[in-house]
VMD Tcl script that builds the backbone (N, CA, C; Angstrom):
set m [mol new atoms 360]
animate dup $m
set s [atomselect $m all]
$s set {name element resname resid chain x y z} {
  {N N UNK 1 A 94.504 114.524 110.506}
  {CA C UNK 1 A 93.821 114.095 109.290}
  {C C UNK 1 A 94.652 112.995 108.633}
  {N N UNK 2 A 94.020 111.903 108.260}
  {CA C UNK 2 A 94.783 110.801 107.663}
  {C C UNK 2 A 95.067 111.016 106.181}
  {N N UNK 3 A 96.040 110.266 105.692}
  {CA C UNK 3 A 96.366 110.253 104.269}
  {C C UNK 3 A 95.315 109.430 103.533}
  {N N UNK 4 A 95.317 109.416 102.186}
  {CA C UNK 4 A 94.338 108.602 101.449}
  {C C UNK 4 A 94.358 107.122 101.828}
  {N N UNK 5 A 95.524 106.608 102.258}
  {CA C UNK 5 A 95.592 105.190 102.641}
  {C C UNK 5 A 95.289 104.977 104.118}
  {N N UNK 6 A 94.916 106.066 104.830}
  {CA C UNK 6 A 94.488 105.924 106.214}
  {C C UNK 6 A 95.561 106.145 107.266}
  {N N UNK 7 A 96.744 106.562 106.857}
  {CA C UNK 7 A 97.834 106.787 107.810}
  {C C UNK 7 A 97.852 108.238 108.258}
  {N N UNK 8 A 98.504 108.499 109.364}
  {CA C UNK 8 A 98.621 109.871 109.825}
  {C C UNK 8 A 99.443 110.679 108.830}
  {N N UNK 9 A 99.232 111.972 108.789}
  {CA C UNK 9 A 99.936 112.849 107.838}
  {C C UNK 9 A 101.362 113.118 108.252}
  {N N UNK 10 A 101.671 112.977 109.521}
  {CA C UNK 10 A 103.000 113.320 110.026}
  {C C UNK 10 A 103.759 112.057 110.422}
  {N N UNK 11 A 105.061 112.093 110.184}
  {CA C UNK 11 A 105.929 110.993 110.599}
  {C C UNK 11 A 107.311 111.570 110.891}
  {N N UNK 12 A 107.961 111.049 111.891}
  {CA C UNK 12 A 109.314 111.524 112.186}
  {C C UNK 12 A 110.315 110.798 111.290}
  {N N UNK 13 A 111.334 111.526 110.875}
  {CA C UNK 13 A 112.299 111.003 109.904}
  {C C UNK 13 A 112.993 109.740 110.400}
  {N N UNK 14 A 113.245 109.637 111.682}
  {CA C UNK 14 A 113.948 108.458 112.197}
  {C C UNK 14 A 113.144 107.173 111.995}
  {N N UNK 15 A 111.821 107.285 111.857}
  {CA C UNK 15 A 110.997 106.094 111.607}
  {C C UNK 15 A 111.021 105.701 110.139}
  {N N UNK 16 A 111.396 106.630 109.272}
  {CA C UNK 16 A 111.445 106.366 107.838}
  {C C UNK 16 A 112.792 105.752 107.452}
  {N N UNK 17 A 113.859 106.293 108.014}
  {CA C UNK 17 A 115.213 105.832 107.666}
  {C C UNK 17 A 115.365 104.343 107.973}
  {N N UNK 18 A 115.896 103.624 107.033}
  {CA C UNK 18 A 116.151 102.184 107.096}
  {C C UNK 18 A 114.897 101.323 106.963}
  {N N UNK 19 A 113.730 101.927 106.734}
  {CA C UNK 19 A 112.514 101.146 106.519}
  {C C UNK 19 A 112.642 100.362 105.221}
  {N N UNK 20 A 112.154 99.140 105.239}
  {CA C UNK 20 A 112.183 98.293 104.047}
  {C C UNK 20 A 111.228 98.837 102.988}
  {N N UNK 21 A 111.571 98.574 101.717}
  {CA C UNK 21 A 110.723 98.951 100.596}
  {C C UNK 21 A 110.442 97.682 99.795}
  {N N UNK 22 A 109.151 97.476 99.509}
  {CA C UNK 22 A 108.683 96.289 98.804}
  {C C UNK 22 A 107.982 96.701 97.519}
  {N N UNK 23 A 108.029 95.808 96.524}
  {CA C UNK 23 A 107.240 96.068 95.325}
  {C C UNK 23 A 105.821 95.563 95.568}
  {N N UNK 24 A 104.937 95.760 94.618}
  {CA C UNK 24 A 103.530 95.384 94.780}
  {C C UNK 24 A 103.338 93.882 94.980}
  {N N UNK 25 A 104.317 93.082 94.564}
  {CA C UNK 25 A 104.244 91.626 94.743}
  {C C UNK 25 A 104.729 91.179 96.115}
  {N N UNK 26 A 105.197 92.137 96.918}
  {CA C UNK 26 A 105.671 91.795 98.253}
  {C C UNK 26 A 107.151 91.465 98.347}
  {N N UNK 27 A 107.881 91.595 97.229}
  {CA C UNK 27 A 109.311 91.317 97.211}
  {C C UNK 27 A 110.069 92.536 97.749}
  {N N UNK 28 A 110.965 92.312 98.702}
  {CA C UNK 28 A 111.773 93.413 99.220}
  {C C UNK 28 A 112.748 93.853 98.133}
  {N N UNK 29 A 112.709 95.150 97.802}
  {CA C UNK 29 A 113.583 95.650 96.740}
  {C C UNK 29 A 114.611 96.649 97.244}
  {N N UNK 30 A 114.601 96.950 98.517}
  {CA C UNK 30 A 115.584 97.876 99.066}
  {C C UNK 30 A 115.124 98.433 100.393}
  {N N UNK 31 A 115.691 99.577 100.740}
  {CA C UNK 31 A 115.331 100.253 101.984}
  {C C UNK 31 A 115.499 101.765 101.805}
  {N N UNK 32 A 114.853 102.506 102.685}
  {CA C UNK 32 A 114.993 103.958 102.659}
  {C C UNK 32 A 116.311 104.296 103.351}
  {N N UNK 33 A 117.240 104.765 102.557}
  {CA C UNK 33 A 118.551 105.154 103.078}
  {C C UNK 33 A 118.436 106.491 103.815}
  {N N UNK 34 A 117.658 107.402 103.252}
  {CA C UNK 34 A 117.505 108.734 103.838}
  {C C UNK 34 A 116.384 109.450 103.103}
  {N N UNK 35 A 116.109 110.674 103.499}
  {CA C UNK 35 A 115.187 111.524 102.764}
  {C C UNK 35 A 115.907 112.843 102.493}
  {N N UNK 36 A 115.558 113.492 101.388}
  {CA C UNK 36 A 116.154 114.772 101.034}
  {C C UNK 36 A 115.043 115.812 101.084}
  {N N UNK 37 A 115.301 116.875 101.820}
  {CA C UNK 37 A 114.323 117.931 102.040}
  {C C UNK 37 A 114.607 119.133 101.152}
  {N N UNK 38 A 113.550 119.758 100.686}
  {CA C UNK 38 A 113.658 121.002 99.927}
  {C C UNK 38 A 113.507 122.137 100.941}
  {N N UNK 39 A 114.603 122.773 101.290}
  {CA C UNK 39 A 114.589 123.801 102.333}
  {C C UNK 39 A 113.797 125.035 101.925}
  {N N UNK 40 A 113.650 125.279 100.641}
  {CA C UNK 40 A 112.952 126.474 100.187}
  {C C UNK 40 A 111.427 126.308 100.200}
  {N N UNK 41 A 110.938 125.096 99.983}
  {CA C UNK 41 A 109.491 124.898 99.908}
  {C C UNK 41 A 108.922 124.130 101.102}
  {N N UNK 42 A 109.794 123.644 101.973}
  {CA C UNK 42 A 109.374 122.821 103.114}
  {C C UNK 42 A 108.733 121.508 102.673}
  {N N UNK 43 A 109.132 120.988 101.525}
  {CA C UNK 43 A 108.630 119.725 101.001}
  {C C UNK 43 A 109.732 118.670 101.062}
  {N N UNK 44 A 109.325 117.413 100.977}
  {CA C UNK 44 A 110.298 116.337 100.821}
  {C C UNK 44 A 110.583 116.219 99.336}
  {N N UNK 45 A 111.848 116.382 98.943}
  {CA C UNK 45 A 112.204 116.247 97.531}
  {C C UNK 45 A 112.017 114.808 97.084}
  {N N UNK 46 A 112.608 113.880 97.844}
  {CA C UNK 46 A 112.506 112.469 97.515}
  {C C UNK 46 A 113.048 111.617 98.643}
  {N N UNK 47 A 112.645 110.360 98.611}
  {CA C UNK 47 A 113.241 109.353 99.480}
  {C C UNK 47 A 114.445 108.802 98.733}
  {N N UNK 48 A 115.491 108.499 99.449}
  {CA C UNK 48 A 116.695 107.935 98.849}
  {C C UNK 48 A 116.687 106.440 99.138}
  {N N UNK 49 A 116.512 105.631 98.079}
  {CA C UNK 49 A 116.474 104.187 98.250}
  {C C UNK 49 A 117.844 103.599 97.992}
  {N N UNK 50 A 118.204 102.658 98.822}
  {CA C UNK 50 A 119.460 101.936 98.657}
  {C C UNK 50 A 119.160 100.453 98.532}
  {N N UNK 51 A 119.921 99.789 97.705}
  {CA C UNK 51 A 119.861 98.328 97.660}
  {C C UNK 51 A 121.146 97.818 97.055}
  {N N UNK 52 A 121.481 96.596 97.403}
  {CA C UNK 52 A 122.700 95.993 96.884}
  {C C UNK 52 A 123.939 96.686 97.426}
  {N N UNK 53 A 125.036 96.540 96.726}
  {CA C UNK 53 A 126.291 97.161 97.139}
  {C C UNK 53 A 127.024 96.318 98.157}
  {N N UNK 54 A 128.309 96.551 98.252}
  {CA C UNK 54 A 129.146 95.834 99.205}
  {C C UNK 54 A 129.827 96.846 100.100}
  {N N UNK 55 A 129.522 96.807 101.380}
  {CA C UNK 55 A 130.127 97.686 102.385}
  {C C UNK 55 A 130.020 99.163 102.024}
  {N N UNK 56 A 128.980 99.543 101.319}
  {CA C UNK 56 A 128.707 100.924 100.926}
  {C C UNK 56 A 129.784 101.565 100.058}
  {N N UNK 57 A 130.734 100.795 99.557}
  {CA C UNK 57 A 131.804 101.364 98.735}
  {C C UNK 57 A 131.289 101.551 97.314}
  {N N UNK 58 A 131.351 102.793 96.840}
  {CA C UNK 58 A 130.903 103.101 95.499}
  {C C UNK 58 A 129.398 102.947 95.321}
  {N N UNK 59 A 128.682 102.910 96.416}
  {CA C UNK 59 A 127.241 102.685 96.365}
  {C C UNK 59 A 126.530 103.870 95.731}
  {N N UNK 60 A 125.563 103.572 94.915}
  {CA C UNK 60 A 124.732 104.590 94.292}
  {C C UNK 60 A 123.326 104.465 94.877}
  {N N UNK 61 A 122.624 105.573 94.895}
  {CA C UNK 61 A 121.312 105.631 95.515}
  {C C UNK 61 A 120.274 106.114 94.513}
  {N N UNK 62 A 119.048 105.710 94.741}
  {CA C UNK 62 A 117.937 106.033 93.859}
  {C C UNK 62 A 117.031 107.070 94.513}
  {N N UNK 63 A 116.941 108.280 93.943}
  {CA C UNK 63 A 115.984 109.252 94.460}
  {C C UNK 63 A 114.591 108.910 93.922}
  {N N UNK 64 A 113.653 108.699 94.832}
  {CA C UNK 64 A 112.300 108.300 94.460}
  {C C UNK 64 A 111.324 109.315 95.038}
  {N N UNK 65 A 110.423 109.856 94.219}
  {CA C UNK 65 A 109.456 110.807 94.754}
  {C C UNK 65 A 108.725 110.228 95.974}
  {N N UNK 66 A 108.670 111.005 97.018}
  {CA C UNK 66 A 108.065 110.578 98.271}
  {C C UNK 66 A 106.629 110.104 98.073}
  {N N UNK 67 A 105.917 110.734 97.157}
  {CA C UNK 67 A 104.492 110.442 96.980}
  {C C UNK 67 A 104.212 109.029 96.472}
  {N N UNK 68 A 105.200 108.319 95.923}
  {CA C UNK 68 A 104.922 106.969 95.430}
  {C C UNK 68 A 105.151 105.894 96.486}
  {N N UNK 69 A 105.632 106.282 97.667}
  {CA C UNK 69 A 105.801 105.322 98.750}
  {C C UNK 69 A 104.539 105.308 99.608}
  {N N UNK 70 A 104.036 104.131 99.893}
  {CA C UNK 70 A 102.845 103.987 100.728}
  {C C UNK 70 A 103.179 103.010 101.854}
  {N N UNK 71 A 103.045 103.458 103.078}
  {CA C UNK 71 A 103.415 102.631 104.221}
  {C C UNK 71 A 102.406 101.505 104.435}
  {N N UNK 72 A 102.917 100.303 104.658}
  {CA C UNK 72 A 102.092 99.136 104.948}
  {C C UNK 72 A 102.452 98.639 106.347}
  {N N UNK 73 A 101.575 98.862 107.331}
  {CA C UNK 73 A 101.902 98.465 108.701}
  {C C UNK 73 A 102.090 96.960 108.861}
  {N N UNK 74 A 101.437 96.147 108.041}
  {CA C UNK 74 A 101.619 94.699 108.131}
  {C C UNK 74 A 103.030 94.289 107.716}
  {N N UNK 75 A 103.587 95.001 106.765}
  {CA C UNK 75 A 104.957 94.711 106.321}
  {C C UNK 75 A 105.984 95.453 107.166}
  {N N UNK 76 A 105.549 96.542 107.804}
  {CA C UNK 76 A 106.502 97.369 108.539}
  {C C UNK 76 A 107.428 98.111 107.599}
  {N N UNK 77 A 106.942 98.383 106.391}
  {CA C UNK 77 A 107.759 99.068 105.394}
  {C C UNK 77 A 106.884 99.705 104.340}
  {N N UNK 78 A 107.513 100.210 103.303}
  {CA C UNK 78 A 106.830 100.936 102.243}
  {C C UNK 78 A 106.622 100.059 101.022}
  {N N UNK 79 A 105.501 100.287 100.357}
  {CA C UNK 79 A 105.174 99.587 99.117}
  {C C UNK 79 A 105.280 100.600 97.978}
  {N N UNK 80 A 105.913 100.206 96.890}
  {CA C UNK 80 A 105.982 101.027 95.687}
  {C C UNK 80 A 105.539 100.169 94.508}
  {N N UNK 81 A 104.959 100.790 93.516}
  {CA C UNK 81 A 104.523 100.040 92.333}
  {C C UNK 81 A 105.648 100.005 91.311}
  {N N UNK 82 A 106.792 99.512 91.745}
  {CA C UNK 82 A 107.973 99.397 90.890}
  {C C UNK 82 A 108.476 97.965 90.939}
  {N N UNK 83 A 109.018 97.516 89.847}
  {CA C UNK 83 A 109.704 96.230 89.868}
  {C C UNK 83 A 111.162 96.486 90.245}
  {N N UNK 84 A 111.813 95.445 90.659}
  {CA C UNK 84 A 113.243 95.575 90.963}
  {C C UNK 84 A 114.002 95.993 89.708}
  {N N UNK 85 A 113.589 95.480 88.543}
  {CA C UNK 85 A 114.236 95.841 87.277}
  {C C UNK 85 A 114.087 97.331 86.978}
  {N N UNK 86 A 112.873 97.878 87.167}
  {CA C UNK 86 A 112.691 99.303 86.876}
  {C C UNK 86 A 113.486 100.162 87.845}
  {N N UNK 87 A 113.622 99.714 89.087}
  {CA C UNK 87 A 114.439 100.449 90.043}
  {C C UNK 87 A 115.920 100.368 89.669}
  {N N UNK 88 A 116.363 99.203 89.223}
  {CA C UNK 88 A 117.762 99.054 88.812}
  {C C UNK 88 A 118.100 99.942 87.621}
  {N N UNK 89 A 117.122 100.233 86.764}
  {CA C UNK 89 A 117.345 101.066 85.586}
  {C C UNK 89 A 117.148 102.555 85.867}
  {N N UNK 90 A 116.676 102.879 87.054}
  {CA C UNK 90 A 116.398 104.267 87.426}
  {C C UNK 90 A 117.703 105.048 87.597}
  {N N UNK 91 A 117.621 106.371 87.526}
  {CA C UNK 91 A 118.818 107.203 87.749}
  {C C UNK 91 A 119.401 106.945 89.147}
  {N N UNK 92 A 120.723 106.889 89.213}
  {CA C UNK 92 A 121.411 106.692 90.482}
  {C C UNK 92 A 122.447 107.786 90.695}
  {N N UNK 93 A 122.711 108.061 91.962}
  {CA C UNK 93 A 123.637 109.133 92.329}
  {C C UNK 93 A 124.362 108.775 93.613}
  {N N UNK 94 A 125.479 109.445 93.845}
  {CA C UNK 94 A 126.132 109.361 95.151}
  {C C UNK 94 A 125.356 110.261 96.108}
  {N N UNK 95 A 125.578 110.115 97.391}
  {CA C UNK 95 A 124.888 110.971 98.358}
  {C C UNK 95 A 125.226 112.441 98.138}
  {N N UNK 96 A 126.477 112.749 97.797}
  {CA C UNK 96 A 126.857 114.138 97.529}
  {C C UNK 96 A 126.108 114.699 96.322}
  {N N UNK 97 A 125.992 113.907 95.268}
  {CA C UNK 97 A 125.290 114.364 94.064}
  {C C UNK 97 A 123.819 114.668 94.353}
  {N N UNK 98 A 123.236 113.954 95.289}
  {CA C UNK 98 A 121.822 114.151 95.605}
  {C C UNK 98 A 121.533 115.529 96.167}
  {N N UNK 99 A 122.504 116.123 96.840}
  {CA C UNK 99 A 122.279 117.446 97.419}
  {C C UNK 99 A 122.989 118.555 96.653}
  {N N UNK 100 A 124.063 118.252 95.961}
  {CA C UNK 100 A 124.780 119.285 95.216}
  {C C UNK 100 A 124.102 119.619 93.897}
  {N N UNK 101 A 123.451 118.642 93.288}
  {CA C UNK 101 A 122.770 118.840 92.006}
  {C C UNK 101 A 121.275 118.612 92.190}
  {N N UNK 102 A 120.737 119.106 93.293}
  {CA C UNK 102 A 119.383 118.733 93.679}
  {C C UNK 102 A 118.316 119.075 92.654}
  {N N UNK 103 A 118.398 120.201 91.977}
  {CA C UNK 103 A 117.388 120.560 90.980}
  {C C UNK 103 A 117.382 119.598 89.805}
  {N N UNK 104 A 118.566 119.267 89.304}
  {CA C UNK 104 A 118.693 118.328 88.181}
  {C C UNK 104 A 118.248 116.926 88.606}
  {N N UNK 105 A 118.692 116.496 89.772}
  {CA C UNK 105 A 118.344 115.169 90.281}
  {C C UNK 105 A 116.836 115.070 90.482}
  {N N UNK 106 A 116.264 116.087 91.102}
  {CA C UNK 106 A 114.825 116.105 91.385}
  {C C UNK 106 A 114.035 115.974 90.086}
  {N N UNK 107 A 114.387 116.757 89.078}
  {CA C UNK 107 A 113.664 116.729 87.803}
  {C C UNK 107 A 113.770 115.354 87.141}
  {N N UNK 108 A 114.975 114.788 87.102}
  {CA C UNK 108 A 115.162 113.471 86.481}
  {C C UNK 108 A 114.371 112.394 87.213}
  {N N UNK 109 A 114.359 112.458 88.547}
  {CA C UNK 109 A 113.632 111.451 89.328}
  {C C UNK 109 A 112.138 111.532 89.058}
  {N N UNK 110 A 111.577 112.714 89.106}
  {CA C UNK 110 A 110.143 112.863 88.887}
  {C C UNK 110 A 109.772 112.491 87.454}
  {N N UNK 111 A 110.618 112.819 86.487}
  {CA C UNK 111 A 110.360 112.429 85.101}
  {C C UNK 111 A 110.406 110.910 84.943}
  {N N UNK 112 A 111.421 110.268 85.518}
  {CA C UNK 112 A 111.580 108.821 85.369}
  {C C UNK 112 A 110.366 108.073 85.912}
  {N N UNK 113 A 109.876 108.497 87.060}
  {CA C UNK 113 A 108.760 107.801 87.701}
  {C C UNK 113 A 107.389 108.337 87.258}
  {N N UNK 114 A 107.374 109.298 86.347}
  {CA C UNK 114 A 106.132 109.864 85.812}
  {C C UNK 114 A 105.223 110.386 86.932}
  {N N UNK 115 A 105.823 111.178 87.813}
  {CA C UNK 115 A 105.097 111.733 88.950}
  {C C UNK 115 A 104.973 113.243 88.769}
  {N N UNK 116 A 103.793 113.756 89.036}
  {CA C UNK 116 A 103.563 115.202 88.974}
  {C C UNK 116 A 104.433 115.889 90.024}
  {N N UNK 117 A 105.302 116.812 89.613}
  {CA C UNK 117 A 106.182 117.489 90.570}
  {C C UNK 117 A 105.407 118.308 91.587}
  {N N UNK 118 A 105.835 118.269 92.813}
  {CA C UNK 118 A 105.172 119.030 93.876}
  {C C UNK 118 A 105.383 120.524 93.712}
  {N N UNK 119 A 106.395 120.941 92.968}
  {CA C UNK 119 A 106.720 122.357 92.835}
  {C C UNK 119 A 105.915 123.045 91.731}
  {N N UNK 120 A 105.053 122.323 91.039}
  {CA C UNK 120 A 104.204 122.935 89.987}
  {C C UNK 120 A 102.897 123.380 90.562}
}
mol reanalyze $m
mol bondsrecalc $m
mol representation Tube
mol addrep $m
């Protein structure tokens, strides 16, 4: 069964990792660094977006609700309705913080992007 945008419902994680992320204007604003899974609900907590940084030193990552990413086969990446500025102002975390404080991080991410939480 396809998604609302016509894509298959299933995707392997290796195809998501490192995929480019574009805003609605077509400007590349980052890439999918990884995804974080909720082991208790079998849901994807969020995609971890990375952009900028030098040699990954001190790099911070943006947890973005999975539901706001829409794959565009023509771009070979994901489209989000975010500007680069709004992403730069979004909550950021280290990779360790994303999994050690997952409940707090998850709530802040969903609140920031005004997305209905999957756990409700």
